[in-house]
N, C-alpha and C positions, 0 to 999 in steps of 0.2 A: 710628763706622763710616765707611767710605769714602763719598764722595758718589756718588749713583746714576749720574751721568754718567760716572764712571770705573770702573764696576762690571762691564763686560763680561767680562773674563777670569774673574772669580769666578763670574759668572752662568753661564758655560758649564760650570763645574765641577759643577753640579747643582741649586742651590736651587729654581729654578722648574720644573725638570723633574718634580718631584714634586708640584707644585701649580700648574699652568700657568694655572688659571682665575683666580688672584689672590684677593684678599679679597672676601668677600660684601658686599652692600650694608649689612648689619647691622654687619659688621666696619669698613667705611669710616665708617659713622655713628658708631661707637664712637670711632674716631680723631678724629673732628671734634668730638664733644661729650662723650665719656665720660671716665672716669678721675677727674679732680679730686683732692680730698683723699684719697679712698679708695685711688687708685693710688699715692699717696705715703705711705700709712700703713705705713711700713716698720718701725715699732716703735723701741724704745729702742736706741741705739747707732748710729743711721743716720749721724750725722755722723762718727763714728769710722771707719766702714767706707769711706765715700766719700772721706775725706781720707787714707786709708792710702797708703803708698808704692806706686808703679806700677813699681818697679824690675823690669825683665825682662819686664813684661807684654806688650810689643810683640813679643816673640820667639815667643810660643806659637803653634803651628800651629792652623789651623782644623780642627775635627773634623766629619766627615760627620754630618748629621742623620739621613739615611735608612740603614737597615741592618737586619740580623737582630734585633739588640737595640737598645734605646734607648741613646744615648750618656749619659754621666754616671753610669754604674754601675761598669764596669771601666776607664773612661777614667782616665788618670793624675790623681790628685786635684789640683784647682786650689787657688789660695790664698784665694779668696773665694766666699761663698755668699749667695744671696738666695732664700729658700724662701718660697713663698706658697701659702696654702690658700684655696679659693673655695667658695662655696655657689651653686647654681643659683638663679636668680630665680623667684619664684612665677609660676605660669601659663605657664612655659616648657614646651615639648613635645619629643618625640623629635627632630623636625627641627631645633629650635633647638640641641639638644645636639650633634647631628652637625655642623651648620654651624659651631658654635663650635670643635669639634675640627679641622675642616678649615681654619678660619681660623688657629688657633694653629699648625697644622702648616705652613701656607704662610709665616707670619711667622717661625717658628722656623727654617725651612729657609733663610731669608735672613739673619737676624741671626747665626746661627752661622757663616756665611761672611764676616762683616764687612760685610754690606750693610745699608742702611736697611730698615725694616720693610715697605715697599712699594716698587714701582718709582718712584713719585712722590717718596717720601722726605721729607726735612726741608725741602728748598728747591726742589723741582722742580714744585710745584703752583702753583695760582693764589695770587697775593699777597693776594687778598681772602678766602681761606679758611684755616682752621687747617691747619697742615702735617700730613701723615700721620704723620711721624716726629718725636718730640719734639726730636731733634737734639743731645742732650748727648753722644752717642757719636760725633759727626762727627770724622773724622780719626783715630779709634782703630781698631786692627786687631781681629780677632775675639777675640784674647786667650784662646784656648782655651775659648771659650764653649760650654757644653752646656745643653740644655733637656730635662728629663725630666718626663713627664706621667703622673699617676696617678689612679685612680678609688677613692673611698672607699666604705665600706659604704652610706652614706645615698644615694649616687647610684642604687643599685639598689632601695632601699625606704626610705621615710622616713615615719614615723608611720603605718605600715601601707599606704602608698600606693605603687603601682607607677607613678611619674610618667612614665617613659620606655619602658615596655614591655620592661624587661630584668630584672625580678625573677627570672625563672626561669633567668637566665644568671649570676646572682650566684655567685661561688665560695663553697663551703661554709666555707672557711677565712677568708673576709673578713667579719669581725665585730669590733665594738669590742674593743680589748684589755681583758683582765680587770684588776681592781685589783691593785696590787702594794704590798708593804710600802714605806713611804716616799713614796707618792704624795701630792701636795698640788696636784692638777691644777686649772688655771684653765680652765673650759669655753670661755671666749672665745678661748683660745689653744691649742685642741685640736681634732682631727678636721677634717671638711670633705668636701664632695662630690667635689671635685677638688683636686689639688695640682700645683704646678710647682716643681721643683727646678732652680734656675739656678746654675751654677758657672762661674767665670771667673778668670783671673789679674789682671784689672783690676776693682776694685769698681764703677767707673762703668759698665762694660760690663754687669755683672750687674744693677745697679739699672735701667739702661736697658731691659733685656730684660723684667723684671717690670713696669715702668712701662707699657710699650707693649702687652704682652700683657693687662694689666689694662684698658687703654683699649679694646682690641679686644673684650673680653668685655662691654662696656657693654650693659645691657639684657637680658643672658642669664645672666651670673654676676657676683657681687660678691665683692670681697676679704673674707675672713673674718678672717684674721690672717696675719702674715708675720714672718720672722726673718732678720736679717743675721748672717752668720758670717765670721770671718777666721781665718787661720792653721789650716790643716788639722791634724787630730789623728789621721790615719791615712794609710797609703800603700797604693797598689794596684799598684805596679810595684817591681821589685827595685832599680832605680836611684834610687828616691826614699829619702832618709834618713827614719828613723822620727821623726816630729815629737813635740813635747811638749804636754801639756795645761797648764791654768793652775795645776795643783798642781806643775808643774815636772818631771813624770815623762814618759818616753817612752811613747807610746800607740800601740797597734796593731802591736806587734812581730810577732805571729803572724797578722796579717791574711791573708786569701786574696788572692793576687796574680793579675793579669790573664792571665798566661801559664800558670797552673795550670788547664788546661781540665777536667781530671778533677774537681778540687775544685769548680769553678764548676758543672759539670753536676750534681754530686751535691748541692750545698748552695745554689746561687743561682738557676739557671734552672729555671723550670717546664717539665717535660718533656711531650712529646706524649701520653704515657700518663697524665699527671695530669689531673684535672678542675678546671675545665672546659677543653676543647680550645682555645677561643679565646685562652686565656692562655699557650699554649705559646710558649716563647722569651721570656716576660716574667719577672717576679719579684714579690716583695712588699716594700714599703718600710715600715719602722718609723721614725718620728721621735719623739724624746724631748728635751724641753728640760730640762736638768738644772742647777739652780742650785747653785753651789759656794760653801760658806761660807768664803770666802777668808781673812778675818781670823782665824777660829778655827783654820783649818789652819796658818796662818803661825806660830802659837804652839806647834805640835807639834814636839818634838825630832826631829832627822833620823833617828835609829835607829828611832823609832816610825813615822815616815812610810814608811820603807823596809819595815818589817814589815807595814804595812797593805797596801802594794802587792805585796810579795813580790819586789821588784826593787831594785837599787841605783839611787839617783837620778842618779848621774853617767853611767855607761856604759849602764845599763839591763839589766845582767846579772841573772839570777835569783839570789836570796840563797842558793840551793843550790850556786852556783859556776859558773864559766865566763864566757863573754862574752854579749853581748846575745842572740844567736840560739842559745845553748845551750839545749837542751831542759831545762826545770826538773825537778828531782826533787821531786815534790809532797810527799812525806812529810817533806821537810826544811823545808817552809814552814809558817807558821802555818795552822792548819786553816781559819781564816776570812779569810785574805789574799785579795786580789782575784785575783791570778794563779791561785791554786789553785782557787778556786770557779768561775772562768770557763773553766778549761782543758777542752778536749774530753774528756780522760780522766775528768774528774769528772762529765761530762754525757752519757755514752753516745756520744761522738764528735761531738756537736753543734757545728757551726761556722756562722758568719755572715760576711758581707762588710761591714766597717765603713767609714763615709765621713763622719766627724764633723768639726765645726768649733768653735773657740772663739767665744765672744761676750762683749762687754762693753757694758753699757747705762747707764754712769754710776753714780750712787748710788741706792740704794733709800730708802724712807721713813725707815729707821733710820739713814741716813747711811753705810751699808756699801756695798761695791762690789757692784753688780748684774752678776754675771758667771758664766760657767759653760761647759758643754759643750752644743752642739746636736748630739745623737747621731743619726746616720742609719745604718741597717743594711739590707742586702738579703739576702733568704733565699728559698729555694724554698717554704717553708711557714712561716707566722707562728708555729707552735708551736716552731720553733727558737728564736726570740727569747724566747717565754714560758718555755721550759725554762731558758734561761740566766738570765733575770731572776728567776725563782723560786729558782734556785740561789744567786743573790747576795743572798738575803733576810738572810743572816747576815754579809754582807760588812762588814769593819771600816770600810770607807770610808763606809758609810751614815750615820755620825755627822756627816759633813762635806758631804753633798749632799742636795738635795731635788728630786724630779721634779715639775715645774710645768706641763709641756705634753706632749701625747701624740697620736699619730695613726697610723693604718694605712691604706695604700692598695695596691691591686693595680696593678702597673706593666705595661701591655700590652707585647707585643713591639714591636720597631721597625717603622717603616712602610717599605714599598717605595716607590720613586719612582713617582709617579702615584697614591699612596694617601694615607692619613692615619692618625695615631696613634689606635688604637681601632677601626679599621675591622672587624677580626675579631669584635668584640663584637656588631656590628650586622648581620653577614652572616647571611643566612637559609640 
């Protein structure tokens, strides 16, 4: 990030206009003493992500943090992800939760513009005190950084307890996802009271964001689990090429795009007529960590790989003919091919907005590659994802994947300048 002394032009563009009060005393305390090993518990694959190439990262424009919708949903998909799930600490109350969301909003509004996490920053404070900002992003631009905040089911009620006085405002659709065929979930890598999705075109900028937001949360929320991702596996704008997953196939060819406002309104954004009204303009986020059995897949002949997907491995055209974006003729595809089972025509028109990333975490205990897809999807109602996932129960690809992590969060609408993410939840 740029040094705070040189930040005035970016400062005038808006970050502190939406959070002029600065960090709370608790937030500043967290910067001074919080974080530690927990803030750096980025999970397997950390070294790979941070060491990845930064080619072109400095060219990415800064995205506004404030707006009708939170950034990081229809924003052009960046190259790197750092996803973090948090649990609120015991004995915290409603005021603690609100204060944390205000602090995260303030800090996020700054770092998304390429600024340090506070006005004092990494080098502007007392030399006898820990710096507010950890400093590893000094000199780096915003790199297209987005920060997206979500609320899990347990934030509203946990073990029958209404910890924050918001149980009656919990969306009826916000409940733990049902079990699906192929689930082998690790509880310690699933769910959470809060989530932060951080995306950027520079991995160091993404890690810096989660590291500092974790420090700010000290004493109020603790990191439950996190995941690094690289190499987007979907696109959200027409000018982005369709990327490939670790099986080597183009992924997300038919994804909803940012300029398709009708599809977004129908499938992604919660409407004012939906319940609850405080979530209007928001969405629901599903996260699924999907381990890919790479070595097994690599021994499958090409024709069978293509039959499993229902697409050519090279251009990505459907096996029924045409080019990548030709609408597939489903009757010409294997009845259990991925494309056919996931297609809207097979699922009553159901669509979701995908925003996934590849991940690699070295080798597992069996000496095999620990790698796969960190699947992220946004939808107006979680049942859209449930419908699709159940349809995929006979997917030929299931032989080569295992779902090991899962979570669902309500994503509030964007914050207006002078407000904070989630304010509508607490409005009386």
